[in-house]
N, C-alpha and C positions, 0 to 999 in steps of 0.2 A: 504494500500500500504506500502511495506517495505521502511525503511529509505534509503537504497542504491538506490532503484528504484526512489525515489523522487530526490535524488542527481543527478542521471543520467538524469532525466527529466529536472532539472534545468540547467544542462550543455547543454543539447539539445537546450533549449530555448536561452541560451547565444550564441551558435553556429549559430542559425537561424538569430539572430539579430546583428551579429558582425559588419555589415556595416551600422547599424542604432544606434540610442540612445537606450541604454538598461535600462529599468525601473527596478530598484532594488526592488521595491515593488512587482512587478510581480514575480521575482525570489524568493523573500522571501515567497510569497504566495504559490508557488509550494512546498517549503520546510516546509510550515506550521510554519514559524518562523517570528520573527521580523527582521528588517534590521540589527540591532546590533547583534542579534543571528546568522544571516546568515554570517556576517563578521567573527565572531568567528569560525563558522563551517568550512568555507573555509580555514582560516588560520591554523586550527588544522589539517584538512585532507590533504590539498594540500601544506602546509608549505609556503603559500604566501597569501597575500590579494586577494580578488576576483578582485579588480581593476587591479592588476598586471597580474593575469591570463588572463583577457580580453585584456590587452595591448599586451601581448606576443602572444596571438592567432591572434590578428589583424595584428601584424607585420609579423607573419608567412604567413598569407594569402597574405599580400603585397609582401613578398619575392617570393612566388610562382608565383604571377601574373607578377612581374617584370622579372622573368626568362622566362616566357612563352608568353609574349605579348609585344607590343610596347606602353603600357599605359604610359602617362606622369606622372611624379612624382607629379606635382601639382594636377592633377585630382585624383590620388590615395589618396593623403593626404586629400583633401576635402571630398572625398567619405567616408573615414574612420573617419571623424569627427575632423580632425586637422584644426586649424585656419589658418595655413600657411605651406608651404612646408619646411620652416626652422625648425619648431617645430616637424614636422613629421620626418625630417632627423635626428634630435637629438635623438628622441626616437628610430628610426631604428638603429642608430649607437650604442646606449647604449646596444642593445640586440645582434646585429650581429657583431659589431666591424668594420663595413664598411658602407659607405654611400649607399643609394638606387641606385645611378647610378653605383657604383662599383659592386653592387650585380648582375647586369646584366651579368657580366663576368662569364661565366660558368666554368672557371678554378678556381674560388674562391668557396671553400666549405662552405656552410652555415649550421649551426646546428639549425634546425627548432624546434619549441616548439609544443609538442603533444596536441591534443584534448584528454582529458582523459576520461576513463570509469571506474567507481568504481565497483570492485568485492569484496564484503564484507563477511567475515566469522566471526561469533561470537562463542567463545568456553568458556564453563563454565560461571561464573558470571562476570568476569572482563577482561579476555584476549580478545583482539580484533586484528585480523590480517587484514591488509589492502593491497590490491593489485590494482595497476592502470595500465591499458593498454592504451597506447596512439597511435596516428598516426602522424608521421611527415614525412619528405621527405625520411627518411631512415627506414630500418627494425628496429623494436623497441627493443633496447638493445640486439640485436641478433647478434651473431658472427658466424652464419652459422650452417648448419646441423652438427650434431655430427658424422662426417664420421669415426672417430677413433673407434666408437662403432658399426659401421655398420657390420652386421653379414653375409650378402649375397654378396660374391665377384663377383658373376655373374652380379649383378646389377651395379657394379663398372666398369666392363670391357665390357659389352655387348653393341654393337653399334646397335641402332634402325633404322628401315627402313627410318624414316624421315631424319635422318642424311645422310644416304647413298644416298637417292634421291636428297637431296639438293646438296651434293658434286658432284654428276654426272652432275646435271643441271648447276652448277656454273663452273665446269671444262669445259664443252662443250661450255659455253659462253665466255671462255677465262679469267675469273676472277682469280686473283692471291693471294689476301690477305683476310684472314678471322679472325674475332673476335668471339671467343666462350665466350658468356656472361653467367656468372654463370656456370663455367665449371665443378664444382663438382670435382670428382677424375680424370677427364680428358679423358674419353673414346672417346668423340667426337673430342676433340683436337687431340688426337693421330691418329684417323682415317683421319681427314682432312690433317694432316701433311703427312701421308702415301700416300695420293692422290696428293701430290706435292704442296699443298698450303703453303704459309708463314702464320703461325698461331700465333696469340696472344690469350691468355686465361686470364680471370679475374674471381676471386672467392674470397668470403669474408672469407673463412675458411683457416687458416694458415696450418692446417694439410693436407687439400686436395691439396693445391698448392705445398707443399713439396712432396707429393706423386706423383703428376703429373710431377714435375721436375725430380725426380728419375726415373720414368717410361720412360720419353722421353730420358733420358741419356742412359738407358739400350737399347732402340730401336735405338739409334744413330740418334735422331730426334732433330731439333732445334725448340723449342716452347718458345715463350716469355710469361712465366706464371707469373702473378702478383696478389698479395693480394690487393683487393680494393673493393670499394662500387659502385654498379651499378647506384646509384643516382648522382654520380660525377665521371665520367670516366677519368682516367689519360692519355688520348690520345688527340692528336691535332685534329683539325677539318679535316674532309674528309680523315681520315687515312685508311679506309678499303673499299675494294670492296664489301664485304659481311659480314653479322652478323648473327650468329646462336644462338638462345635462346630456352631453353626447360624447362618449368615449373619453371622459376626463377623469372620473373618480377612480378608474382602474389603476391610476398611477400612484399606488400606495401598497402597503402590506396590510395584514389583518388588523393590527392595532390602529393603523392610520385610517382604514376604511370605516371603522367604528366611530372614530372621531368625525369623519366627514359626514356620515349619515346623521350623527347627533347634531351637527351644525345645520344640516339641511332641515332636520325636524325643528330645530330652534327658530329658524328665520321664516319658515312657512307658517301661515296662519292656520289655526284649526279649521278643517273643512277645505283647506287649499289643496291644490293638485300638483303632482310632480310627474315629470318624464325623466327616467333614469336608465342608464345602460350599464351592464356588467359584462365583463369577459367571462366566457363559459369555460368550465373545466373540461368540456369536450373538445376544446381547441387542441390541435396536435402538438403544439409547442409545450403545453402543460402535460398532456397524457404521456408524452415521450420524454419529458423532463430535459428539454434541450438546453436549458439555462440553469445557473446555480439557484438552488431553492433556499429561501430564507425563512419560510414557515410553511405550514401544511397547505396554505392556499396561495402562496406567492412565489414568484420567480424574479430574478434580476435579468432584465432584457439585455441581450448582447448584440442586437442589430445596430447598424451604424447610426440610424436616426435617433435611437433612444438608448444608447449604450449606458448601462449602469442604472437605468430607471426601473424601479419596482413595478411589477404588474400583478394585480390581484385577480384571482379567478374564482368564480362562484358556481354553485349549483342551486337548484330550487330551494333546497333546505337552507342554504346560506342566505339566500335572498329573503325568504320568509322570516328568518331570524333577525336579519338586519332591519327589515321594514316592519317590525312587530307593531309599531305605533302608526302604521298606515294601513288603510284598507286597499289591498292590491286589486285593481280592476282588470288588468290584462297583462299577460306576459307572452311576448313573441320570441321564439328561439330560432335563430338562423345564422348561417355562416357564409364566409367568402374566402377566396384565396388572396393572399397579399401579393405585392408586385413581384416577389421572387418566385411565385408559384409553388413554393415549398411549404409555407406556413398557412395552414387552413385555420383561421380563427372563427370561432362562433361567439355570438353575443346574445344576451338577453335584453330585450327592450321592454321596459316596465313602466306602466302607468298606475298611479295610486292617489289616494286622498288621505290627508292627515286626519287621524281620528279626533273627534270632538269629545273631550272628557268632561 
């Protein structure tokens, strides 16, 4: 077995037992090292002691759970091996700068710590290149698709049938406000605005948002376009009647997708509607595990356009769990081949209504 494969197995073992006591003898055994040698390896490769890696990963799990459940701080502290809620709070604040109670506020942005995957390349006799792909609540060191280099203007301006159908349905229902999540260059935002909706658009790419603003100005349309992260939306609770998302939220891992759905639920009004897409686990890049796996649902993409970007894959059970606070109206499952004719990706296209409690 290769050295980097052993390291990934060791990290997998750590991840599996984050909520239990981790036996360093077992981890060292996976690496075929002594415990002292294991400590030196982690410090060299990850630039931190293995104990610090484990602590940061545990705190990340805690932060995600605090955001997505009503778990008591004392119960979470004891489950993660802390002797008291006070010691847990001190550790949590050292990493995130806020207390566990404050972290429940979804207007506070938390920088989560990734679960790493080692991708190792050796060149010649002494040169070693190291690359780590992690998964946190946010897309990994990614500032969006390189829209400035995109060569097909039709893909930028073409409005697809799913947008047209959603706009007609929502207009007939009397909805007024729409959030275009992951707006790209803005073709869907422009279409919604032309149909009379008050449109807000959020996109992580500075270039794309600037393009959309200039396009809206030329069309004499008012669109509130913002650069931002889908894991922490800069909008108040219950801001929008509807939310439209197309091939965007897949750019995360399991922890991240839970945060995104939580944010979607937060900003959509009770009784409001959503159109959301998910990558299917029936896609052959997932079933054949072409790329490094970072959790049971997610891979790190290795194609040129999205190198190093996490992709989350779902099945019906995953979708129903994630959208537990929505009444799912329809799910369409279909696939297509990508440009290299090798990757057959399938997607779920989901419409639903936020439950009124």
